[in-house]
N, C-alpha and C positions, 0 to 999 in steps of 0.2 A: 783459686777455686777448683781448677782442674790441673792436675800435674801428671804428666806421662814421662816415665824415665826408662830408657833403653828397652822399649817394648818390642818383643819378638813373638810372632805366631807362625808356627810351621804346620802344614798339613802334609804329613809324610815327608817327602823330599822337597816339597814346594814351600818356599818361604813367602807367605802372604804379607807379613809385616816384618821389616828388617831393621831392627834396632833404631826405632824412632823416639825422639824426646821433644816435648814442647809443653808450654804452660798456657792456660787461659785465665786471665784475671777476672775478678768480679765485675760484672756490668759490661763485659766485652762481648761483642758478636764476632765470631770467627767463622769464616767460610772454609770448608774442607773440600778441596777440589782434587780431581785426578781423573785420568781415563778409566774406562771399564777395566776391572781387574787390578786396579792400582793398590787396593788394600783399604779403601775408605770404609766400606761397610764392615769389614772385619774389625777395624779400629773402633768403630762406634759400638759394635756388639760387645767388644771387650769393655769399653767404657760403661756400658749399661749393665754389665755383669752377665750377659747372655752367653758369652764365651769366656773361657779361661785363656790366659796367655801362656806361651811356652816358657817365657822368661820376661823379666822386667816388672815394673809396677805401675799401677794406676790408682790415683787417689782423688776422691771427690769430697770437697769441703773438709779435707783433712782425714777422711776415712779411706783406708785401703780397700779397693773393690774386692780383692781376693780374700783378705783376712777378715774383713768386717762387711760382708756384702749387704746385709739388711740395713745397716745404718747408712751406708753409701747410697743405696737405692732410694732411701727416704728423701734424698736431696735431688733426685733426678725425675724429670718428666721427659718421656720419649715418644716420638711419633715416627714409626718406621715408614718405609716407602708405601707399604700396603697397610692402611690403618686397621688395627685389631678390633673390628666391629662385630657385634652380634646382630645380625640382620633382622631377627624377629622381635627385637626389643624396640621400644620407643626410645627417642633421644633421652627423655627424662629417666627412664628405667636404666638405660646404659650408663648415664653419668652418675646416678645414685649407686649403681653397682660398683663403678670405679672408685667412687668416694668411699664406700665401705671397704673395698679391697685394699685401698691405701691406708686405711685407718686414720682418715683425716679428722682432725679435732675442731676445725673451723665450723661456724654455724652453717649447716648444710644448705638451707634454703637461700640464705643471703649469698653464700659463696658461689653456688651454682648459677644463681641469677647474674652475678657479676661476670662470671666466665661467659655465659650466654650472650651478654651484652657486648663483651670484648670481641667475640668471634662472630657475632651477628647471626645467632641461630634461635633467637626467641620465637620467631614465627613458625619454626618446625619442631618446637620443644616436645609436643605431644604426638608427633607423627612417628610411624614405624620406619626404622632406618632403611630397610630394603626398598622403600618407596621414595627415597630421597635421590636427588641428582648426585653425580660424582662430586661436584663442587661442595655440596652441603655435607656429604659424607666426609670429605677431607676436613671440613671445618669441625665436624663432630670429633674427628681424630685429634685435631689440635686442642679441642676443649678438654679431652681426657688427659692430655699431656700437662695441662695447666692446673688440674685438680690438686689441691694441697699446696698451691703456690710454691713449687719447688725452686730451689736456688739455681739449678742447672737444667736447661732445656735443650734437648737434642732433636733436631729435625732432619729427617732424611727425605729429600725431594718433597717439601711441603706444598708446592704449587702444581704438582702433577695433576692434569685433568681439569684445571681451573681455567675459566675464560679470562680475557685480559683485565676486565674490571675486578674480578675476584683476586687475580694475581696482585694487582696494585693494593687491594685491601689487606692481603696477607703480608705484603712487604711493609706496609704501614704498621701492621700488628707486630711484626718482628722488631721493627725499630723501637716501638713502645716497650716491648718486652725487655729490650736491652737496657732500659733505664733501671730496672729492678732485678734482672736475672742475668745469668751468664748463659749465652746461647752459642751452640755449635750448629751450623747449617751446612748440610751436604746437598749440593745441587749441580746439575749440568748446565743450568741457565746462568751464564757468566755475568750478564747484565744485572741479574738479581743480586749476585755477590757484590758487584761494584756499587749497587744502590743501597745495600743494607749493611754490609759487613765492615767492621773496623780493621780487621786483619785477614789476610789470606794465607792459608797453608796448603801447598800443593804436594800431593803424594804421587810418586810414579815408581812402579815396580817395588812397592813396599817401603820405599825410602822417601824422606822429606827432601824435596828439591827446591822448595821456596817457602819462606816464612817471613812475610813482610806486611807492613801497614798498607792498607788499600790506598791511602792518600799519596804515599810515596810512588806506588806503581802508576796511579792516575797522573801524577805530576810528570813522570817520565813519558807517559803516553801523550800528554798534552804539549810537551816541550820538544817535539821532534823537529820543528821549524821547517816543515816541508810544504811545498806548494805545487799545485798543478796549474799551469798558465797556458793560455791560448793566444798566440801572437801571429799577426799577418806580416809576412816578410819572407825573404829568402832563407830557407831552412839552415843551410850551412853557415851563413853569416850570423844569423840569430843565435845559433848554438855556440858558435865561437865566441860571440860577445858575452853570453851567459857564463861560459866557463872561465872567461878572463876577468869577469867583473869582480871587484873587491867586495868581500862579504858573502860570496856564493862559494860553497865548498864542492858542490857537484851539480851537474846539469845533464839531463838526458832527453832525447826526443822520443815521443811515442809514435805509434803507427797511425793514430787518429788524425784525420784531416778534415777540415771544414772549408771548402773552397781554397783560398790561398792562405788559410790559417793552419798552423801546426800546433800540436799540443806538446808541452815540455813539462818535466818535473825538475824542480830545483830544491836544494837544501841550503839554508843559510848557516853562517857561523853562529856559535852560542852568543846570545845577547844582542844579535844584530837583526834589526827589522829592515829587511831589504825592499819592502814594497814601494815606498815613496821614491827612493832613489832609482829603482828599476823603472818606475813609471816615467820619470823625467828623461831617463836615457832613451827609452823607446820612443818618446815623443820627439826628441831631438833627431832621431834617425828616421822619423816618419814611418815607424812600424807600429800600427795600431794594436793596443792591448785590448782584446775583446773578452777576456775571461780570466779570472784568478780564483782559485779555491784552495783553502788550507786543507792539507791532508792529515787528518788525525790518525790515531792508531787505536784499536780496540783492545780490551782485556783478552779477548779471544786470541788475537794475534800474539800477545805476550805469552799466554798460556801454552799455545801450540809450540812456540819457539822454545820455551823452558822444557816442555816434555820431550821435544825432539832432541834438544841438546843433551838432556840428562840420559836419553836412551842411546847416546853416542852415535847418532846418525851423522854421516859425513856431510850431508847436504840438506838444508832446510828450504823447502819450496812452498810458496803460497800463490794462489791465483790473485795477485794484487798488482798494484802499480809498480813498475820497474824501480828498483832502488830501495823499496821498503824493507826487504829482507835484511839488509845490512844493519839497519837501525834496530829492528826487532832482535836480531841475533846479539847485538851489542848489549842491549838491555837484559836479555835473557842470560847472557854470559856473566854480567855483573851480579845478577840475582843469585845464580848458582854458586859463584865463587864466594859471595858474602855469606850465603846460607851454609856452605861447607865450613867456612872459617869460624862463623859465630852463629849458632843455630837461631838465636832469638833476637840478636841485635839488628838494628836497621843498617842497611847498606849505604851509609852516609857518603861514601866516596863517590857514588853515582849521583847523589842528590844534593851535595853541597852546593851552595851558591857560588857564583863566579868569583865573588870577592873573597870567600873562604879559600877557594882553590889557589888564588893568587898569593894569599898569605901562607 
């Protein structure tokens, strides 16, 4: 549905988009991520025909955006970060204006009613836009993007200014749109991407540094096998036992202390559930276990690790539990290497099951 090949955009001597290529399939929701100035907005502006590329090509539904812009734009619905609203119009007038502007052939009354039901703006349909809250204005902007039922919908920060309830509603809307439309979502809210998107593309300094299925990254995050435990007992002896215990690959003591209890972080081997065995060992030694917490990792952690490594920073530091950085860096390294080797293929080497690795 969307095909980008060797796209380059220069502003004088500054290269905003540096030879990127990726495809988005029909019915797929793709999250476009990157730090400020990475090239996300430039890429979306080229996709929508607002900017021309220095070189490379972009096609929407088989139509080249540069060679056949009018046909390509017929298949696109676009919501920029600042919705293009006419404040003195009512919602009804504004949507009718966009309906006519797009040359929509669907039954106008029925079509606009369906869109208003989807984005839940029926109750403000006859109100002047300048009198609406920011949340409702954002919904009106989403509504205009849906007019004509375009095959491709591009959203730039669609939940900016919305309250938590509205954010959840927009996320549900995006999921539903993914059933019948191809969606590109650019946002800084990483939980939003994880909740909605099928695939994540990360751009840094104009280059694609990651292009992977969300479920694969989530699986890596969930399988870090790390725990924070609180044990009453002599610190040196407990730490020595943890480091020597079969199934534990690393153990560190933290500065936190609760009476005679110390807090430790441990990481187990792949496929090993250390919890029961550790409990029995501590009971034998009469060292009470008074707390155990699984330490997950967020998409934010992975995102920062990927961006930092792709920027060739020598050291990646996070305000987090000691030992977490090594895991994050390893995942980020695998993503970067796989993306460099095969732009659109999954990095199966990182996510193969243990049985497959043995074979």
